[in-house]
N, C-alpha and C positions, 0 to 999 in steps of 0.2 A: 504494500500500500504506500502510495506516495503521500507527503505532508506539505501543505502550502501555508504561507503567511498572509493574514488578512490586511487590507489597506489600512494604514495608520492615518487617522484624521486628527489634525492638530487644533487645539483651542488655546490661544494665548490670552491669558487673563491680565488685565491692566489694574493693578492694585490701587492706582491713584484715582481711578474713577469711583466715586462714592455712590452707593445705591440711594435712590430717592424713596421716600415713604410710599409713593404711589405704585412702585413696582413690587409685585408679589415676590416674596423671597424665593419661591420655588422656580421662578422664571427669571430671576435676576441675572443668571449667567448669559442670557441672550443680549444683554446690554453692556457687557464688560469688554467688548471689543473682540476682534478675532473671528474666526469662522466656526460655526456650529452647524452640523447637518440637520439640526432641528429647526433652524430658522426658515428654510425654504423647502417645505415638505408637502407632498400630496398624498392623499389616500386613494388607492386604486382598488376598486371592487369589481365583482363579477368575473374573477379569475377562473380559468379552466381547472378541471379536477387534477390533471397531471401536467406539471410544468417544472422547469428547473430555473434556478436563479441565474445561472450563466446564460441559459437560453433567453431569458427575459431581458438581461442586459444587452445581449446581442441584438435583439429586436429593437430596443429603445435607442441604444447608442449608435448602432451601425445602420440598421434599416430605416429608422425613423429620424435619425439625425439629432437625437437629444443628447444631453450631457449629464446623465445621472451620476451622482457621486457615491451614493449608497442606497441599498435596498434592504428594508427591514421587514422580515416575514415573521408573524407571531408564532407559527408552527408549520410543520410539513403539511402540505395539502390544503393550506388555508386559502379561502376564496377571496381574501383581501390582504393588502400589504401597504407599507409606506415606501415611497421613493423620495429621495432627497436630492436637492440641486444646489448649485453654488450661489445663485442669486435669484431675485424675484423675476427677472426677465426670462430666465431659463425655466423657472417653475410655471410661469404663465403659458409659455410655449408648449410645455409638456401637457398641461391640462387641455389646451386647445387640440393638440394632436391625438391624445389618448382617449379623451372622452368620446364615446361612441365608436371607437375603433373595434373592428371585428377580428378576434384572435382565437384560433382553434375552436371556432363555432360559438364563441362567447363574445357578447358586446360589453366592452369595458366601460366603467364609470370612473371618471377622474375628478376629484375635488380637492380644494385646498384643505390642508390638515393643520390642526393646532399643534404647537410644539409640546413635547413631553416635559413634565416637571423634572427638576434636578433630582436624581436618585438619592443622593446623600441627604439633601434637605427633606425629601419625602420620607426617607427612613427615620430621620430624627422625629418627624411629626407622628409617624405611625407608632413609634415606641411609647408615645404618650397614651395610646389605647391600652385598655386592660389586658387584652389578649397578648399584645406585644410585650407588655411588662411581665406577664406570667412566663412567656417563653424565654425572655431574657434572664429571669431568675433561675430557670432550669439550666440554662447554659452557664450561669455563674457558679453553679455547683460543680461544673467540670473544669478541669485545668485546660490551658491552651493546647497542651499536647494531646489530651483526650479529644478535644474538638477537632483537631487536625486529623487524628486517626479516624474519627467518624466520617470526615469529609473525603479523605483520600483512600482509606482502606476500611470500608464500613464493616467488613467481616473479621476485623482484627482480633476480636475477643470471642469468636466462635470457633470451636474445635474444627479441624480441617475436614474430618469425615462428615460433619454436619453441613459445612460449606458445600461439599460435593452434592449432598442430597438436595439442598436448596436450588443449586444450579441445574441439576438434572430435572427437577420438577418444573422449573421455569422453562427449560428447553422443551419439555414435553407439551406444556400448555401452549407454547408458541407454535410448535409443529402441528398441534391439533387445530389451531387457527388457520394455518396454511392448508391443512387437509380439508377443512370446511370450505375454504375458498375454492379449492380444486373441485370439490363436490358441486359447488354452485355453478362454476363456469363450464364444466364438462359433464353434461347430463348423460352422455353415452357411457361413461365409466362408473356411474353411481352404484350399479350392482356389484361391480368388481371391488370398488372402494369399500362398500359395506361388508362384503365377504372377507376382505383382507383385514378389516378392523377387528374381526373376531379372532384372528390369528396373532395380531400384534398389539393387544391390550389397548384398543381404541384408536390406533393409527393404521393407515393403509399401507405402511411400509415398516421395516424393522428399525427400531431404535436401540442401538448398542449401548451398554452401560458407559458412563462417563470415564474418560481416561484421566488419571491423576497427573499432576505436575511432579517430575522427579525431585524438584527443589521447590520449597515453599517459602524460604527465607532468603532475602537478598537476591532475588532472581532477576530483577530488571537490569538489562544491559544498556538502557538508554533512559535518561530522565531530563526533563526541561524544568529548570528552577527559575523562579521569579526573584528579582532583586527589589527589596522594599524596606519598609520600616517595621520592626517588631513592636507590636502594641504594648508589650510588657516592659521591654528594656529601652524602647525608643532609639535603638541603634540600627544602623543599616544591616540588613540580614538577607542571606541567600537561602531561600526555602520555597514553601508553597503558600499561596493565599488561603485564608480561612473562608473566603467568599469571593464575590465579584463586585465590580463597581455598581452594577445594576441593583444588587441587593444592599448597597451602601457600605460595602466592606472593601478596604484596600490594604489592610494590615497583612504582613507576611510572617509566618511562624517557622522556626527552625525545624529541620527534618531528622534530627538525630534519633528520635524515638520510633521512626517508622521501620517496620520489619521487612518491607519488600525492597528496600534499598540496601546495597552492599556496603560494607565498611570502607572499601577503597573509594567508592563514589562519595561517601560522606566526608572522607578526608580531602578529596579534591574540592568539594564544596567549601569546606572550611578554609582551604588555601586561597580560593578566590574571595571569600568573604573577608579574609585578612587584608587582601589587596584593596578591596572596596572601602573598608573602614579607614585605611591609611590614606586613601585618595582624598583630594580636595573636592571631588565631584560627588554630588548627592545622587541617590537612586532616582530613577524616573518615577514621577507621580501621575497616575491616571486622573487624579482629581483636578489638577490645573496644568498638566502637560509640561511641567518643569522637570529638571533633573536629567540624568544621563544614563546610568546603568539600567539595562532592561532585563536581560535574562542570561542564564548559563545553561548550556546543554552539555551533558556528560555522557559519553559512549564508552562502554567498558567491554573488553574481551575476556570471557571466562577461560578461553583457550590459552592466550598468551599473557594475560594480565595487563595488557596495554590500555591506556586511558587516552581518549580524545576529548579535548575541551573546545567548545564553540562559545565565545563571549560576544554578546550583542549589546549595543548601546545606541542611544539617540544622541547625535552629535551637537544638537542645538546650534550654536554659532561658532563652534570650534573650527579653526582654520585647518587646511591640509597639513601644515607644519606641526600644529598641535596634535593632530590625530596620529601623525607619524611618530612623534615623540612618545605618545601614549602607547603605541604598538611596541616600541622599544622597551618601555617599562614593563609591559606584560611579558615579553620574552625573557627579560632578566629575572622577573619574579618566578616564572615557571621553569627556569633553568637551575633553580636552587637545588641543593642536595635533598631537601624535604620533598620537592616535587618529583625528583628522580626516584626516590624511594617509593613514592605514591604510585609511580608507573606512568606519569604523564609523558606520552611519546608524540603527541600531535596537538598543535594549538592553532585555532582559527579565530579571526576577529571579524565581526559583522557590524556594519554601520547601517542602522535603520533610518531611512529618510521617508518623508511623505511620498506616497506613490500615487501618481495620477492615473486616470482611466487609460487603459491600454498599455501601461508601463509594466515591465517585468519586476518581480520581487527582487530585493537586494540579495546578493550572494556573499557568503563568507569568504574572507581572504586568508590564505594560508600564511601563518607567521613563523612556525617553528616545527622541527621534527618531520616525521613522515606525513604524507598526505592522506594516509589511511591506516586503519588497524585491521588485524586479521583474527577471525574467529572460526570455529569448527562445528559442523553438524554432520552426524552420521559418518564420521571419518573423512569428510571432505573439508577443505579449507576455503574460507571466503574472505575476500578483501572488501572492506566497508569504508566508503568515503563519507564526507561530512553530511551530505543530504540524502544519501541512499536509504531506502527502506530495508529494515532487517527485523525479523521477529524479536520482540523485546525480551522474551524468555528463551534463551538459547537451548537449555536442556529440554524445555517443553516443546520447542520446535522440532527436536529430534523425534519425540513421540508423535507429534502432529504429522510430520512428513512420512515416517514409517507407516503410520496408520493410513495415510493417503495412498501410498504405493500399494499396500495390501488391499485396500478398499476398491481401488481401480482395476485390480487384476490385470495389470499391464503385462503385455507379452512382447517378445523380441521383435515381432513384425509390426508393432504399433508405432504410430507417431503421436508424441505428446505435444500439445499446444498449450504453452504456459502463458496465460493472459494476465497482464499486470505482474510481470515476472520479477520486478525489483532487481536485486543483484544476482538473480538467477538461481537462488537457493533451491527452489522446488524443482525446477526443470533439471538441474544438475543431479539432484537426488534420484530423479526418474531416468536419467540418461542410461544407466547400466541395465535397466529393465526394458528399454525401448530401442527401436531402430533409429529414430530421429526425434530431436527436441527442437521446437521453434518457440522462441520467447518474444513477447511484445511488452514494451514498457514506455511510458510517457517521458520519464526523466532521463535525459541523455547521459548524465553522470552515472546513474545506476546501470545503464546498459553497458557503459565502458567497464564498470566493475564486473558485470556478468561475463563479458568477453574475457577479461583478465582472469576471472575465477575458473573459466573453462580451461584456459591455458595452464593455470596454476595446478589444476588437478588432472592434466593430460587427458581431457575429455574432448573428443573431436567430432562427435555427432550432434553438436548443438549450434544453433544460429540465433542471433538476437537482433531485434528490429526496434527502431525508435519511432514513436508516434502514438496518437490516441488509438485505443483499440478499435473504436467504431469507424475510424478512418482507414486504418491499414489492414484490418482483419481480412477483407476479401482477398487481397493480393498475397498475404502470408498463407492463407488457406490454400491458395492455388499452388503454392510451392510444396505442400505436404505430399509426400509419397504414399502410395497405398490407399486402401479404401477403409481403413479402420483408424480413426483419430480419437484420441482421448483429450478432451478440452479440460484444462485445469484453470479454474477462475478464482483469483484471490484479489478482489477489487478493494478500493478504499471503502470507508464506512457507508458512503452514499450508494454503493452498489454499482452495477454495470449499466452502461448507457443502453437505452432501448434499441438503438441501431445495432449495437453489438449483439444483443440478444436475438434480434431478427436475423442477422447474418449466421449465427450459430444454428438457429432453427432451420434456416433454408439451405444449409450445407449438409446434405445427407451422409457425407463421409464421417461426420462427427457422430459416432455411435454411443459414446459415453461422455458424461460431463460431471466433473468433480468440483463442487462449489465450496470454497472455504470462506467463512464469514466471521469477522470479529464483532459484528453487530447484526445478529440474526433477525432482530425485529425490523431493521431497516431493509433487509434483503428479501423479505417476504414477497414484495412485488416482483422482483426478479424470478423468484421460485415459481410464482403463479404464471408469469409470462412464458416461462420455459415449458409449462405443462398445458397451456391453453390448446384447445382443439385447432386443427389447421384452418387457415382462412386465406383471404387474398393476400394479406401481408405476411403472415406466418405460414408460408406454403409447405414447409417441411413437416414431417410427422412430429408430434410433440414428444417431449421427454417425460419419463415417468420416474418418480422417486423410488429408489430401491431400498436403500438403508442410510441411516444417519448415525453419527457418533459425535457427542460433545467432547472437547478436549480442554481441560482446565489450564489455560495459559496465564491466568491472572489470579493466583491465590490471594485471599484476603480482600478481594473486590467482588462486585456483583457480576462482572463481565466473564464471558466464556466464549471460546472459539467453537464453531460448529462446522462439521464436514457433512455434506450430503452428496451421495452418488445418485445421479440421474442416468437412466438408460433410454436410448431412443426406442419409442414404441414401434412395433412392426407396422409397416406401411398399410397393410390390409386392415389391421385392427384400427389404425388411425382413421381410415376411410369410413369404416363402420361406425366408429365413435362420432365422427363429424356428421355423418348422415343421420344418426340417431338424435344428435343434438338439434340439428336443423328440423327434423321431424317433430320433436317435442316443442320447439319454438313455434312451428306452424300450428300445432295443436293448441298451443297457448293463445296464439293470435285468434284462431277460430273461436275458441272458448270465450275470449274477450268480446269478439264481435257479437256472438250469440247473446251474451249477457247484456250488452248495450241495447240490442234489439228488444230483448225481453223487458228491460227497464222502460224503454220508450212505449211499448204496448201497455205496460202497467200504468204509465202516466196518462195515456190517452183514454183508457177506459175507467180510470180512477178506481182501480181495484188494488188489492194488496200486492206487494212486490213479489215477483217470481223468485224462487230460490236460485242463488248463484253458488258456484263452487267456492268453497273456502280456500283462501290462499294457503300455501304450505307454510308451516311455521319452521323457521330455521333458527336453531339454537346457536348463539354466538358465544365463543369463548373469549372472555376478556382477559387479556394478558397484561400484567404490569411489568414494565421493563425500564431500567435506568438508561439503557442505551438510546440516545437520541441521535438522529442523523438526517441530513438533507438528502433526499433521494432524488438525484438528478435524472429526469426523464425528458423525452421529447416526442414529437409527433412520429407515429409509425410511418415509415416510408420504405419503398422497395429499392434496394441498393443496386446500382449499376455495377457490372463486372469491371474490376480494375486489373490491369496487367501486372504480373509479378515484378516487372521492371520498374514500376512506378514507386515501389516502396523503398525506404531508406534502409539499407543493410549496413549495420555498424561494423561488419567485417571489412567493408570497403572504406576508403577515405571519406569522411563526412566533412 
């Protein structure tokens, strides 16, 4: 899974401007000078059921020529949202263009929106209420360390075996929700689903017991720490926030008591904290956008013991010479004997500036040591660069990948298609079991790592390609030898793009599909789309879930990784299923027409209503899940064939 930085919006506060009594305290920030995304905001209603934020930005900024600076959606699938602009002229133009605009069959309604009150001020007012006071008293009985544990590792005080039971139950409930969705959309398979549910304890496919993590303490190989002020000591601290700015919390608590972080990582954090406290520059403050130090990312190899540090800061008005001098000070600090003993082998420095629409995110600059660290999974070595995705639990990844290979039943003649391959870890673990491995990845640096990892392990049957899966998948599929492809999908939390799902459905050579998800609740739409009956868009036979297994990659938290094996339904069965679904739909339409005619007759003769068929009652399983994600989807479209020569092959000069 690849990780991205969000656009940083700056608000410069002028302390010399005094608030007038006529200005409400909650909205005083609007008149303190500087830019706020709340000043020029519109409310956009009547949104389609399925849309993505990136898709909407493309429509607004590229197609319609608007200049939106931020989009705020209350939740996934919401039919309304806020769009923010730089000035009143741009907002007025947006309302004029968007109001009444037809998008995905929906007519949009655009109106001027009121700014939101300042979250910190709002929180202080809310604390005056009795309910807030009661909650505050409950938290006062807990130490700062306990509150941090509750926020970061909510299962910290639950025995590990009990944690596994809770996660297994959550996964089963979620899969039952998926099963019910399939039952609804594929009427031709209902008898089969109901029959299989008797065999698999309520599910239409097998759920294998949860796999434990081999290590439950200090298992994280990557952590991103915030630099801020400790509410208790009032000192600059490198740790985790106890809350967010939206909830009125900006304090940072130390991480020494957290059991999922290793001792080496904790020592590295203290080393940087020492540098920050000696520095004349304050931590960055989200309350007034002052200060410098933003965050520290620590990557650790359990194989070699190497530590990589990525230090990020807001430069404010620092000159290039001052930033260069600061870089030299960081190199000197992390070249000390204490840093060497800690295992610091790589140091990066990232300057975070305000990013405008269309600009790429800032990249970290290498300052010292190696450009990467090396870790090992299932006997293979992997090079990890600063921005590359790598499973955060190395030991757990070994269990995950071994289970994935076994679940897929890969054979020597198969081709493995590793979608969202990252540094190539999954594909390279499959390489010895398959004839060919083809990997796709958006992040170019990760693809370079994947290529280097293949060379490092003397694996010659792998190729890796750079680009969005939905863009390059057709041409990569065209390169696949043989007629038996195993697709391995390990997308970001948002899931796989609908165009990629469509291409997989329409490529009959893809016989099996193994879906890995760190956010199963967000992936349900992908699961359902893979199993939908054939249609004009989804021409290929649907996939059918065969078995699933949860793997605990995140001990002491509520999160869990899920593996599901899908198998291509037999084409003849798919045709029967589709025809059955269409027949039932036609019957339903006929029944509806008959009912309407009966009601009309009843109205005309003023007699009692004729009986109508009762609609089926569908029991829904409500699943509570902590995992929240933005599921990026787009309109279903039939993809044109792309020549294999059009794809960027990273084995060539890019």
